[in-house]
C-alpha positions as CSV (number, residue, x, y, z in Angstrom):
1,X,84.0,110.8,99.2
2,X,87.3,112.3,100.0
3,X,88.3,111.8,103.5
4,X,87.5,114.9,105.6
5,X,88.4,113.8,109.6
6,X,92.0,114.6,110.6
7,X,94.0,111.6,110.2
8,X,95.8,110.1,113.3
9,X,99.2,111.4,111.6
10,X,97.6,115.3,111.6
11,X,96.3,114.7,114.8
12,X,99.4,113.7,116.5
13,X,101.2,116.4,114.7
14,X,98.8,118.9,115.6
15,X,99.9,118.6,119.5
16,X,103.3,117.0,118.9
17,X,105.7,120.4,120.1
18,X,103.5,120.4,123.1
19,X,103.8,116.6,124.5
20,X,105.8,115.5,127.5
21,X,108.8,113.9,126.6
22,X,107.5,110.4,127.5
23,X,104.3,110.9,125.4
24,X,106.5,112.3,122.6
25,X,108.4,108.7,122.6
26,X,105.1,107.1,122.3
27,X,103.8,109.4,119.4
28,X,107.3,108.7,117.6
29,X,106.8,104.8,117.7
30,X,103.0,105.5,116.6
31,X,104.0,107.5,113.7
32,X,106.3,104.8,112.6
33,X,103.7,102.1,112.6
34,X,101.1,103.7,111.0
35,X,100.5,101.4,107.9
36,X,100.0,98.4,110.6
37,X,98.7,100.4,113.9
38,X,95.1,98.5,113.7
39,X,97.2,94.9,114.4
40,X,99.1,96.6,117.8
41,X,97.4,96.8,121.2
42,X,98.0,99.9,123.1
43,X,99.8,97.6,126.0
44,X,102.3,97.0,122.8
45,X,102.9,100.6,121.9
46,X,103.5,101.6,125.5
47,X,106.1,98.5,126.1
48,X,107.9,99.6,122.7
49,X,107.9,103.1,123.6
50,X,108.9,102.1,127.1
51,X,105.9,104.4,128.5
52,X,103.4,102.9,131.0
53,X,99.6,102.1,130.1
54,X,98.5,105.3,131.9
55,X,101.0,107.1,130.1
56,X,99.3,105.6,126.6
57,X,95.7,106.4,127.5
58,X,96.5,110.3,128.3
59,X,98.4,110.7,125.1
60,X,95.5,109.1,122.9
61,X,93.1,111.3,124.9
62,X,95.5,114.0,124.2
63,X,95.4,113.8,120.3
64,X,91.5,113.5,120.3
65,X,90.6,109.9,121.2
66,X,88.8,109.0,124.1
67,X,90.6,105.7,123.8
68,X,93.1,103.4,121.9
69,X,90.3,101.4,120.4
70,X,88.9,104.6,118.8
71,X,92.4,105.2,117.5
72,X,92.6,101.5,116.1
73,X,89.1,102.0,114.5
74,X,90.4,104.9,112.6
75,X,93.4,103.4,111.5
76,X,91.2,100.7,110.1
77,X,89.3,103.1,108.5
78,X,92.3,104.8,106.9
79,X,93.5,101.6,105.4
80,X,92.9,102.5,102.2
81,X,95.7,105.4,102.2
82,X,98.5,102.8,103.5
83,X,100.7,100.7,102.1
84,X,100.0,96.7,101.1
85,X,101.8,96.0,104.5
86,X,98.8,97.4,106.2
87,X,96.5,95.0,104.6
88,X,99.1,92.2,105.2
89,X,98.8,93.0,108.7
90,X,94.9,91.4,108.6
91,X,95.6,88.4,106.4
92,X,94.5,85.6,108.0
93,X,96.7,82.4,107.4
94,X,93.7,79.8,107.9
95,X,91.8,81.3,105.2
96,X,90.8,78.6,102.5
97,X,91.6,79.7,99.0
98,X,88.3,79.5,97.7
99,X,87.1,81.7,100.4
100,X,89.9,84.2,99.6
101,X,89.0,83.9,95.9
102,X,85.3,84.5,96.5
103,X,86.2,87.7,98.5
104,X,88.5,89.2,96.3
105,X,85.6,88.4,93.5
106,X,82.8,90.3,95.2
107,X,85.7,93.2,96.1
108,X,86.0,93.9,92.4
109,X,82.1,93.5,91.3
110,X,81.4,95.8,94.3
111,X,84.3,98.4,92.9
112,X,82.7,98.3,89.4
113,X,79.1,98.6,90.2
114,X,79.6,101.4,93.0
115,X,82.3,102.9,90.4
116,X,79.5,103.4,87.9
117,X,76.8,104.3,90.0
118,X,78.7,107.3,91.3
119,X,79.1,108.7,87.7
120,X,77.4,111.7,86.3
121,X,76.7,110.6,82.8
122,X,77.4,114.1,81.6
123,X,80.8,114.5,83.2
124,X,81.4,111.1,81.1
125,X,80.1,112.6,78.1
126,X,81.7,116.0,78.5
127,X,85.0,114.6,79.3
128,X,85.1,112.4,75.8
129,X,84.0,115.3,74.0
130,X,86.9,117.6,75.5
131,X,89.3,114.8,74.4
132,X,87.8,114.4,71.0
133,X,88.0,117.6,70.2
134,X,91.6,119.1,72.1
135,X,94.6,120.0,70.0
136,X,96.6,117.6,71.9
137,X,95.8,114.4,74.7
138,X,98.4,113.8,77.3
139,X,97.8,111.3,79.7
140,X,99.9,111.4,83.2
141,X,100.4,108.5,86.1
142,X,102.4,108.0,88.3
143,X,103.3,104.4,90.5
144,X,100.0,102.1,90.4
145,X,98.2,104.7,88.0
146,X,101.0,104.5,85.3
147,X,99.6,101.2,83.6
148,X,96.1,102.9,83.9
149,X,97.5,105.7,82.0
150,X,99.1,104.0,79.5
151,X,96.2,101.7,78.7
152,X,94.3,105.1,78.0
153,X,97.0,106.3,76.1
154,X,97.2,103.5,73.9
155,X,93.6,103.4,73.2
156,X,93.2,106.8,72.5
157,X,95.9,106.9,70.1
158,X,94.1,104.0,67.9
159,X,91.4,106.8,67.6
160,X,93.0,110.2,67.1
161,X,96.5,111.9,66.5
162,X,98.2,113.8,69.2
163,X,97.9,111.4,72.1
164,X,100.8,110.7,74.2
165,X,101.7,109.6,78.0
166,X,103.2,111.9,80.1
167,X,106.0,112.1,80.7
168,X,107.1,110.4,77.8
169,X,110.4,108.2,78.2
170,X,112.6,110.1,75.6
171,X,112.2,113.7,77.2
172,X,112.8,114.9,80.4
173,X,109.9,116.5,82.5
174,X,110.5,119.9,82.3
175,X,110.7,119.1,78.0
176,X,107.2,117.5,78.3
177,X,105.5,120.1,80.5
178,X,106.7,122.9,78.2
179,X,105.3,121.4,75.6
180,X,101.8,121.8,76.8
181,X,99.8,124.5,75.5
182,X,96.3,126.1,76.0
183,X,93.5,124.0,74.6
184,X,95.2,120.6,75.5
185,X,93.7,117.9,77.5
186,X,95.6,116.3,80.2
187,X,94.0,113.4,81.5
188,X,95.2,112.6,85.5
189,X,95.2,109.5,87.0
190,X,95.6,109.7,90.6
191,X,95.5,106.7,92.7
192,X,96.3,106.9,96.6
193,X,100.1,107.0,97.9
194,X,100.3,110.0,95.1
195,X,103.6,110.5,93.7
196,X,104.8,114.2,94.4
197,X,105.6,114.3,90.7
198,X,101.8,114.4,90.2
199,X,101.2,117.6,91.5
200,X,103.9,119.3,89.8
201,X,102.4,118.2,86.4
202,X,99.1,119.2,87.7
203,X,100.2,122.6,88.1
204,X,102.0,123.1,85.1
205,X,98.9,121.9,82.9
206,X,96.9,124.8,84.8
207,X,99.6,127.3,84.3
208,X,99.6,126.5,80.6
209,X,96.0,126.6,80.5
210,X,95.1,123.2,79.8
211,X,91.8,121.5,80.5
212,X,92.1,118.7,83.2
213,X,90.3,115.1,83.4
214,X,91.0,113.3,86.7
215,X,90.5,109.9,87.2
216,X,90.6,109.9,90.7
217,X,90.8,107.1,93.7
218,X,88.5,107.9,96.7
219,X,89.6,108.9,100.0
220,X,92.6,111.5,99.2
221,X,93.0,115.3,99.0
222,X,92.0,116.2,95.5
223,X,94.2,118.0,93.2
224,X,91.4,119.1,91.3
225,X,89.7,122.2,91.5
226,X,86.3,123.4,90.5
227,X,85.6,123.4,86.3
228,X,87.7,120.2,86.5
229,X,86.2,117.0,85.0
230,X,86.5,114.4,87.6
231,X,85.7,110.7,87.5
232,X,86.0,108.8,90.7
233,X,87.2,104.9,90.7
234,X,87.0,103.0,93.6
235,X,90.0,100.7,94.2
236,X,89.4,99.1,97.2
237,X,91.1,95.5,97.3
238,X,90.2,92.3,99.3
239,X,93.8,91.7,100.7
240,X,96.9,93.4,100.0
241,X,97.0,95.5,96.8
242,X,94.4,97.7,95.3
243,X,92.2,96.9,92.8
244,X,92.0,99.0,89.4
245,X,89.3,96.4,87.7
246,X,86.8,99.4,87.7
247,X,89.5,102.0,86.5
248,X,90.5,100.1,83.5
249,X,86.5,99.7,82.8
250,X,86.3,103.1,82.9
251,X,89.1,104.0,80.8
252,X,87.7,101.6,78.2
253,X,83.9,103.2,78.5
254,X,85.3,106.5,77.9
255,X,87.8,105.7,74.8
256,X,84.6,104.2,73.1
257,X,82.7,107.4,73.9
258,X,85.8,109.1,72.3
259,X,85.5,107.4,69.1
260,X,81.4,108.0,69.0
261,X,82.1,111.8,69.4
262,X,85.1,111.2,66.7
263,X,82.8,109.4,64.2
264,X,84.1,109.0,60.9
265,X,87.8,110.6,61.9
266,X,88.3,108.1,64.3
267,X,87.0,105.5,62.1
268,X,89.4,106.2,59.4
269,X,92.3,106.2,61.6
270,X,91.8,103.0,62.9
271,X,91.4,101.7,59.2
272,X,94.6,103.0,58.3
273,X,96.6,101.5,61.1
274,X,94.8,98.3,60.3
275,X,96.2,98.5,56.8
276,X,99.4,99.1,58.1
277,X,99.3,95.9,60.1
278,X,98.6,94.1,56.9
279,X,101.5,95.5,55.4
280,X,103.8,95.3,58.5
281,X,102.8,91.7,59.3
282,X,103.6,92.5,62.6
283,X,100.3,90.9,64.1
284,X,99.7,87.1,64.5
């Protein structure tokens, strides 16, 4: 589910202008360390800000936390919104390799299981139908969502014409966005630490009258609106980096569902592609 409680950053910024100078110094230090806040003590933060422990206690009460311990617990809960540096702060150097491997596998299995348990079968079916019937399909993904978007575009392009990643490599963003038309489907891969450009793409697609299908990570403010099709993919990682195993599996399932919707048309395109591979001799 989306993160609804104000974040530590939001809580601090809400009162920042009213803070006395000493507490504002501590606010600046705290804001600069949000990605690894859970690895600090209140004494360490107070020391860096050169304020007293009493000042630190008053500051955290002022921003809504009865104690620093509660702020640190929320910092851990917000880990899904932070950079890999946050997770690095919690790595145990004494952990055995076999323990790390088991934890990694368990996390991926949980992500897969819970992602598919979250899904509404009708949402996936409606997404497959929309992708199959649309005049054109665009797939947008930035940063860690980029490779998932490219994978989706690659699978779908084997089944039907008119599938392209967005933005394309040869065009400027403005030219790509101007090519979106009413009736098109734009698939948006939206994971944490969202690139600002993604919101621009979504708004342009809405303005053009395209339908939107989201593959979204949990825990962020949604770009989707009522009427959009939203598939939530869990991306929790066992250590430094997020895991996209569940997202790749969802894309695979969705492409297979599109193939079923296309029926003979999808098979004919696959057959034509295979014949060209034989002519070109480009596969071994």
